[in-house]
C-alpha positions as CSV (number, residue, x, y, z in Angstrom):
1,M,-74.4,-30.8,-17.3
2,V,-74.8,-27.1,-17.7
3,K,-71.5,-25.4,-18.5
4,A,-70.8,-22.0,-17.0
5,M,-70.9,-20.1,-20.3
6,D,-73.4,-22.1,-22.3
7,S,-75.7,-19.1,-22.3
8,I,-76.3,-16.0,-20.3
9,R,-79.8,-15.5,-19.0
10,T,-81.5,-12.9,-16.8
11,L,-84.0,-13.8,-14.1
12,P,-86.0,-11.0,-12.5
13,L,-86.5,-11.4,-8.7
14,L,-89.3,-10.1,-6.5
15,M,-88.0,-9.1,-3.1
16,I,-90.5,-8.4,-0.4
17,P,-89.3,-6.8,2.9
18,Q,-90.9,-8.5,6.0
19,S,-91.5,-7.0,9.4
20,E,-89.2,-9.6,10.9
21,G,-86.3,-8.0,9.0
22,C,-85.5,-10.7,6.5
23,T,-86.2,-10.2,2.7
24,P,-87.6,-13.3,0.9
25,C,-86.7,-13.4,-2.8
26,Y,-89.0,-15.0,-5.3
27,P,-88.3,-15.6,-9.0
28,N,-90.6,-15.0,-11.9
29,P,-92.7,-18.2,-12.7
30,P,-90.1,-20.1,-14.8
31,L,-88.2,-21.3,-11.7
32,P,-90.7,-21.7,-8.9
33,E,-88.2,-23.8,-7.0
34,L,-85.9,-20.9,-6.5
35,I,-86.9,-19.3,-3.2
36,T,-84.5,-17.9,-0.7
37,E,-84.2,-15.0,1.8
38,A,-81.6,-12.7,3.2
39,D,-81.3,-10.6,6.3
40,D,-80.3,-7.5,4.2
41,I,-79.7,-6.4,0.7
42,T,-75.9,-7.2,0.9
43,Q,-76.7,-10.9,1.3
44,V,-79.3,-11.2,-1.5
45,Y,-76.9,-11.9,-4.4
46,S,-74.9,-14.7,-2.6
47,H,-78.1,-16.3,-1.3
48,V,-79.7,-16.2,-4.8
49,A,-76.6,-17.6,-6.3
50,D,-76.5,-20.5,-3.8
51,A,-80.2,-21.2,-4.4
52,L,-79.9,-21.0,-8.2
53,A,-77.0,-23.5,-8.1
54,A,-79.2,-25.9,-6.1
55,V,-82.0,-25.5,-8.6
56,I,-79.7,-26.1,-11.6
57,E,-78.4,-29.3,-9.8
58,L,-82.0,-30.4,-9.2
59,Y,-82.9,-29.9,-12.9
60,E,-79.7,-31.8,-14.0
61,D,-80.5,-34.7,-11.6
62,M,-84.1,-34.9,-13.0
63,Q,-82.7,-34.5,-16.6
64,R,-85.0,-31.6,-17.2
65,P,-83.9,-28.6,-19.3
66,L,-83.9,-25.2,-17.6
67,P,-87.0,-23.3,-18.6
68,D,-86.8,-20.2,-20.8
69,P,-87.2,-17.1,-18.6
70,A,-88.9,-15.1,-21.3
């Protein structure tokens, strides 16, 4: 299980505004499973945090280490 402060990593996100008004957020290649969207910029961080928690749980369930974001 990943502990909260085992390490601190950064993960760049690509946010692409859409004509429908929502903003999909895509990670850099190390975590292709992390895809989410938000209606506006104020929701981005909470949506990404929720999606990242789900991806970390997925990796733990599959007993896979998190990839290095470098």
